C-alpha positions in Angstrom: 110.9 70.2 89.7 111.3 73.8 88.3 114.6 75.4 88.7 113.2 78.6 90.2 112.3 76.7 93.5 115.0 77.0 96.2 115.3 75.4 99.6 113.2 78.3 101.1 110.5 77.9 98.5 110.3 74.1 99.3 110.0 74.9 103.0 107.3 77.4 102.4 105.3 75.0 100.3 105.6 72.3 102.9 104.6 74.5 105.7 101.6 76.0 103.7 100.3 72.6 102.9 100.5 71.6 106.5 98.5 74.8 107.6 97.8 77.5 105.1 95.9 79.5 107.7 98.7 80.4 109.9 99.8 84.1 110.2 102.6 85.3 107.8 104.7 86.1 110.9 104.6 82.6 112.1 105.3 81.3 108.6 108.3 83.6 108.3 109.8 82.3 111.6 109.4 78.7 110.6 111.3 79.2 107.2 113.8 81.8 108.7 112.8 84.8 106.6 111.5 88.3 107.4 107.7 88.6 107.2 108.1 90.9 104.1 110.3 88.5 102.3 108.0 85.6 103.2 105.0 87.5 102.0 106.8 88.3 98.7 107.8 84.7 98.1 104.3 83.4 98.8 102.9 86.0 96.4 105.4 84.9 93.7 104.6 81.2 94.3 100.9 82.1 93.8 101.4 84.2 90.7 103.6 81.6 89.1 101.0 78.9 89.5 103.0 76.7 91.9 100.4 77.5 94.4 97.1 77.0 92.5 94.8 78.3 95.3 94.4 78.3 99.0 91.2 76.6 100.3 89.6 75.1 103.4 89.0 71.4 103.5 85.4 70.8 104.7 84.7 67.4 106.2 81.7 66.2 104.1 80.3 64.0 106.9 80.4 66.9 109.4 78.6 69.1 106.9 75.8 66.7 106.4 76.8 64.6 103.5 76.5 61.1 105.0 77.3 59.3 101.7 80.7 59.8 99.9 81.1 57.6 96.9 83.5 57.0 94.1 81.8 56.6 90.7 83.6 54.9 87.8 81.9 55.8 84.6 82.3 54.3 81.1 80.9 56.5 78.3 78.7 55.0 75.6 80.6 57.0 72.9 84.1 58.1 72.7 84.2 61.2 70.6 84.7 64.9 71.3 81.0 65.6 71.5 80.4 62.8 74.0 83.3 63.9 76.1 82.1 67.5 76.1 78.6 66.4 76.9 79.8 64.4 79.9 82.1 67.1 81.1 79.4 69.7 81.0 77.0 67.4 83.0 79.6 66.6 85.6 80.6 70.4 86.1 76.9 71.3 86.6 76.5 68.9 89.4 77.7 70.4 92.7 77.6 66.9 94.4 80.6 65.9 92.2 83.5 67.2 94.3 86.2 66.1 91.8 86.3 64.2 88.6 89.2 63.0 86.4 89.5 61.4 83.0 91.4 58.1 83.6 92.7 55.3 81.3 91.7 51.7 81.2 88.1 50.3 81.1 86.8 53.3 82.9 86.7 56.8 81.3 86.2 58.9 84.3 86.5 58.7 88.1 84.3 60.8 90.3 84.2 61.7 93.9 80.5 62.3 94.8 78.7 63.3 98.1 75.1 63.0 98.9 73.0 63.6 102.0 71.0 60.4 101.4 70.3 57.6 99.0 67.7 59.5 97.0 70.1 62.3 96.3 72.7 59.9 95.2 70.2 58.1 93.1 69.4 61.4 91.4 73.1 62.2 90.6 73.6 58.7 89.2 70.6 59.0 86.9 71.8 62.4 85.7 75.2 60.9 84.8 73.5 58.2 82.7 70.9 60.4 81.1 72.5 63.8 80.5 76.2 62.5 80.7 75.8 59.8 78.2 77.3 57.2 80.6 77.1 53.6 79.4 78.2 52.0 82.7 78.2 53.6 86.2 80.0 51.7 88.9 79.6 53.1 92.5 82.0 52.4 95.3 81.0 53.4 98.8 83.6 55.2 100.7 83.7 53.6 104.2 86.4 55.5 106.0 89.6 57.5 105.2 92.5 55.3 105.1 95.1 58.1 104.6 94.3 61.8 104.4 95.5 63.8 101.5 99.2 64.3 102.1 101.4 67.3 101.3 103.0 67.2 97.9 106.5 65.6 98.4 108.3 68.7 97.0 111.7 67.8 98.5 114.1 66.1 96.1 113.6 62.3 95.9 117.0 61.5 97.4 116.1 63.6 100.5 112.8 61.7 101.0 114.1 58.1 100.8 115.6 56.7 103.9 119.2 55.7 103.5 119.7 52.0 102.9 122.2 50.2 105.0 125.2 49.0 103.0 126.1 45.4 103.1 129.6 44.4 103.7 131.2 42.4 101.1 132.0 38.9 102.5 135.3 37.3 101.7 
């Protein structure tokens, strides 16, 4: 954890991850600072890159995207040109909500949304034809098991529950 984050910064980050839409006055009350000091700290956290961006999380199903799938992709070739080609193809598809390069048998893991099966099929075909995918494995997302959690910014020793100590037996 960077040295520049103090206890107030950690509280601010936790509160902003819980609800970034709350008014600055309420945020200031929650962390025990004046609204001006809170505003300045949040601005510093944004300008330093600790807060990458503030966004709304839209529920894909509520917005009409009935299908949510994870797509594991293995590329046919593993060189810079193939990686760039695949990355460009993925970035051009608005249905791909997120994509990460991963290690192991799979090269990339994507989160894709579609309104129906034909839209999903079009995305999968584009990944194969324009993206240079050799193998595309699709996993249908059934339901959320655990929502995205706030980043555990508190020091590790503050998060772990204390273990009871055993008494030495004589």
